[in-house]
C-alpha positions in Angstrom: 114.5 93.2 144.3 116.6 92.9 140.8 116.3 94.3 137.4 115.7 92.6 134.0 118.8 94.9 132.0 117.6 92.7 128.9 118.3 95.4 126.4 116.1 96.7 123.8 116.6 95.5 120.6 115.5 98.1 118.2 112.9 97.6 115.5 111.9 99.6 111.9 109.0 97.9 112.2 105.4 99.9 112.3 102.5 97.7 112.6 101.2 97.8 109.4 102.3 94.0 108.6 101.5 93.9 104.4 103.4 92.1 102.8 103.9 93.5 98.6 103.4 90.4 96.8 105.9 92.4 94.0 108.9 93.4 96.0 108.6 91.2 98.7 108.6 93.5 101.3 106.6 95.0 103.6 104.3 98.0 103.1 105.0 99.1 106.1 109.4 98.4 107.4 110.1 97.7 104.3 111.8 94.4 105.6 112.0 91.7 103.9 109.7 88.7 105.1 112.9 86.3 105.3 114.4 89.5 107.5 111.7 90.3 109.4 111.5 86.4 110.7 114.8 86.2 111.9 115.1 90.3 113.3 115.9 88.9 116.9 118.6 87.0 115.9 120.7 89.2 113.6 123.7 90.7 114.7 123.4 94.5 116.0 125.6 95.7 112.7 123.3 93.1 110.2 120.1 95.3 111.9 122.2 98.9 111.7 122.9 97.8 107.9 119.5 96.6 107.3 118.2 99.4 109.1 119.7 101.8 106.6 118.2 100.3 103.2 115.1 100.5 104.8 113.5 104.2 103.4 115.0 104.0 99.7 113.0 100.1 99.6 110.3 101.5 100.5 110.4 104.7 98.4 110.8 102.1 96.0 107.5 100.7 97.2 
């Protein structure tokens, strides 16, 4: 039996997908539309950097 050992990609998605049109950010996770679309193509380092910014982004919405 072969197990699929594909690593899980951490995501900040909260399944509250609504864009703040003024800021251009998701009200659930704080990512931009571009970041959401490219999330799986970003490197681990890129995703980690974005994750560090999300709390501040959400506080400003």
